[in-house]
N, C-alpha and C positions, 0 to 999 in steps of 0.2 A: 381490478375491474373484472366483473363477472362476465360470463359468456353472453347473457342477454344484453348487457350494456354494450359490449363490443359489437354485437349484431345490430343494435339500434344505431350506434354511431356509424358503422360501416354502411348500413342501408341509407341513412340520411345523406352521407357524403356521395354515395353512388347516385342517389336521386338528384343531388345538386349538379353532378356532371351531366346526367341525362337532361336535366332542365336547361343547362347552358347549351347543350347540343340542339335541343328543340328551339331555343330562342334564336340561335344562329340560322337554323334552317327554315323554321316556320313562323317565327315571331313570338313576341311575349304573350300574346293571347292564348296560344296553343300550349305554352309551358307553365302558365300561371298555376294550375292545379298541382303540377309536379312540384313546383317550388313551395307551395303551401304545405303539401304533405311532408316535404323534407324539413321545413321549419318546425312543423308539429312534432316530428320525430326528434329534432334537436332539443325542443322544449321538454319532451318526455325524458330524454337522456339527462338533461340538466336537473329535472325534478327528482329522478331516481338518484342522481349523484348527491343532491342536497339532503335526501331522506336517510342516507346511510349514516350510521354513527361514525365518529372519527376513528379511523383505524390507527393502531399503534405504528410508529415508524418502524421500518425494517431494521432488523438487528445488524448493526454495523459495529465492527470491532473498533473500540476507541484505542487509538495508538498513543503511546506516551511520547511526549516531546523528547527529542534527542538532546543528550547532554553535550555541552560545549567542551571541547578539549583545551 
């Protein structure tokens, strides 16, 4: 995950928390725009994730099975 992707995801999750707080204190009407911006950031994150070419799996050492005694 690149830095921009991490920032987009973090910002969208932070906006969701702020939107929940606004909903509890002031109602859904006051927090609607915050939720829509958070959802737009989540869609942007998903779009960026789908545009990436498949990354090769991380190099893990393959272990040989143990021999039975």
